[in-house]
N, C-alpha and C positions, 0 to 999 in steps of 0.2 A: 765414878770409879776410874782409875788409871789403867792403861794397857797392862801394866805389870800385875794388876789385881785380877785381870780377866783372861789374858791369853794363856791357853793351856789348862784352864781351870774348868771344873764342872760348873755348869750354870748356877746351880744351887749354892756352890761354894764360893762363887765370885764375890769380891768386895767384902771379904771377912764374913761370909755366910749371911750377909744381910738379905739375900734372896731365898734363903733356905726356909720356905714356908710351904704349907700343904697345898695352897692354890697353885704354886709353881710346879710342884711335883705332879699335880693333876694335869697341867699343860704338857709336861715332859712325857708323861704316860700316853697322852693323846697323840702326840706327834710320832711316838714310836709305833703306835697301833695303826695310825692312818697312813695310807699310801700317797695321799695328796697333800696339798698345802693346808695349813691351819691358819686362818685369818681372824684378826680382831678378837683375840682371846683376852678377856679383861680380868685382872686380879687386883686385890688390894693388899698392901703391905704396910708395916709400921717401921719407919726409919728413925734412928736415934735423934738426928738433928732436924729432920724435916717433918716428922710426924707421919700421919697416915697419908699415903700416896696411892693413886690409881695408875696402874701400868697396863698398857695395851701391847700384847705379844702377838707376833706373827712368825710363822715358820715356813720356809720354802726349801724343797729338796734341790740339791746341787748335783748335777751330773746324773748318770744312770746306773750307779753302782747298786748291787743288791742291798737289801735292808740292813744286815749286820754291819756292812762297811760304808753305808751311804753317809754323805755329809749333808748337813742342814744349815741354812742361813737363818738365824733367829734375830729378829729386831725387837727391841724393847723401847717403847715410847712412854714417857711420863705425860699422861693426859689429865692430871689432877685439876689443873686450872680450867681446862676445857669442860670437864665434867661439872665443876663448880659453876661455870658460866651457864651451862645447860640447865642446871638445877635452878639457878637464879632466874633464867628466862622462863622456865616452866612456872615458877612461883609468881613471876610478874604477870604472865598470861592468865594464871588462875585468879590473881587479884583483879586483873582487868575484866575477866568474864564475870567475876562476882560483882564488881562495880556496875557493869552493864545490866546484870540481872536486877540489882537493887534499883537502878535508874528506871528500868522497864516497869518494875513493880510500883515504884513511886508514881510514874506517869499514868499507869493504869488506874491506880487509886485516885490520883488527882483528877483524871478524866471523869471517873464515875462521880466524884464529889462536885466537880464544877459544872457538869452538864445539867444537873438538876436545877441549880439556881439560874443557869442560862435559859433553860426552858421556861422557868417561872417568869424570868425577865421578858422573854419573848411574848408570853401570854399577856403580861401586864401592859407592855407597850402596844399590843394590838387593841386592848380594851381602851387605853388612853386615847389612841388615834381615833376611835369611834366617838368618844365623849367630848373631846376638845375641839372647839370650833374657831377660836381666835388664832390669828396668825402667829403670835409669839409662842403660844402653847404648842402649835404644830411644828415650829422650828425646834423646840426642845425635844419633842418626840422624835423628829428626824435625826437629831444629834444622838439621842439615846439609841436609835436603831443602828446608827453608824458605829457607835462604840460597842454595842453588843455583837454586831457582825464581825468587828475586828477581833474581839475576844474569842469568838468561836473559830475564826480563821486561824488565829495563833495556836489555839489548842489543837485543832486538827493538824496543823503543820508539825507540831511537836510529836504528836502520836504517829504521823506518817513517817517522819525521819527515824523515829525509834524502831518502828516495825521493819524499816528497810535495813537498819544497822543490825537488827537481830536476825535477819535472813528469813523473816516470816512472810515475805511477799514473793510470789512465784508467777511467772508469765505463763498464761494458758492461751495459746493462739488458736483461733478458729477463722473460718471464712464468714464474713458478714458484710452487709452494705455499710459503707462509711457514713452514708447519710443518716443512719440510725443514731450514730453518735452526734453528728452535727445538729440534727433536729432536737435532740435532748438538750444540748447546750444552748441552742437558740431559745428554747422555752425557759431554761434555767436562768439565763442572764437578761431576759427581756425586761423584767421589772426593775432590776438594779440599774440597767442602762437608762430606763425612763426616769428613775429617781435622780440619777446623776446628770440628767439632761443631755445624754449622749445618743447619737444616731447609731443603732445597732443593726448590723446586717450579716446574714449568713448565706453564702452562695451554695446552693444544693449541689450534690455530686452523686452520680448514679453508679459509680464503680463499686465492685466487690473487692475487698482487701483481705489479706491473711495477716491477722494481728491479734493482740489481746485487747478486746474492746474496753475492758474495765481500766487497764493501765493507760491506754491511749486517751480515754476520756479524762482521766485524772491529769495527765500531762497537759492536755489542751485547756482544761479548767484552770490549772495554775497559771498558764500563760495569759488566759483571759482575765483572771483576777488581777494579775500584775498590770495588764493593759488598762483595766478599769481604775486601779488605784492611782496610776500615774497619768491619767488623762483627765484634765479639768474640763475641756470642751472639745467638741468635734465629733469624731466617730470611731467606732471599732468595727473591723471587718474580719470575718473568719471564712476562709475559702481554701481550695485545693488546686494544685497544679500537677499534671502528670509529667513524670520524667522517666522515659523508657518504661521499665517494668516496676518503677517505684512511684509512690504518690507522695507529694510534698504538701503538707498541711501548714498553712500560714495564718498568722494573726497579725493584722495591721492596725495601727492606731495613730491618732494625732497628738499623742502625749509628748512628754519632755524628751524622749529618746534616750539612747544609751551611748556614751562616748566610746569611740572605736577602741581605745586602749583598755576598756573594761569588758570587752566582748567575752573574754575567757574567765576573768575573775568574778563576774556576776553569778557564775554557777557554783561558787564556794559557799559553804554554810555561813549564815549570819552576815553575809555581805549585802550592804545596802548602798544605793547611789547617794553620793554626797549632796547632789543637787535635787534630791527628791523633795517634793512638797506635799503638804496635807498629811493624811493618815499614813503611817508606815508600819509594815509588818515586822516580823522577826528576821527577815532576810533568808528564809528557808525555802520559799516557793520555787526558785530556779534550781536550788540544790536538789530538791525532790524531783524536779523535772529531769535533771541530769542522771540521777540514780535510776529512776524509772526507765529512762531511755536506754541506759546501759543494760538494765535487767531484761527489757523486752527487745533489745537489739534494734531500737529505733535510732535515728540520727537526730540529735538535738542541736539546733543552731539558732 
């Protein structure tokens, strides 16, 4: 609208009465009744050339004149495109949430369906290990064990990352002896270390810490699994160092190591080292470590 169409005109009559709609009259009635500013009053109008538009109206009193003679500054902003963008964003978010829900349901169903054959495979390989005596047969059973363990690890990683994305994991901190976690992991990894021919040592710690024992154990477990996967020979060590009022839990191994330029990228999802040898996972272990560390306010390094 040009100045000639608006100056000295009633707001509803401006621009050839294009704003003469009931919604605008409701706004005008409101600013006459109110003694304070009226902000972000939204109306919709139909314009001949532009179609349906969304307008945002604001009214601010000017000066201190009494109500009949007071002047008002009224601004009219066309926010149609912004509203459309907001609607598009809401639709995209809804589609994203729907996709996440579908993925979670799929993973849940896949987990239920895959765990049963994995359990059956575990029982079968245990029976075979007891019945086979020749060296070649035992090697095949060991390879079967390694494959089944890798499948189980991948499945668990997918489920872990899905639960973290869905916000289903919560940190619940308590006071507990850190050695309870260390001892559990010592027992858990003893047999695997023996099968891989690795020296496995856990240094006890008598300190009481305030943390989430479940999340902490899962973080260390993932680090140990990585150490085991990428260590062909030598040893793995789990221990603690006190740093002021903090406790630093460390995993050391004699594996292939991590290039310095990848210290940060290794925590990304599905990131795997190019120089990794042997069985490789999905590249989710350290991503899960990072997310759990953020969730429980641990420091992952």
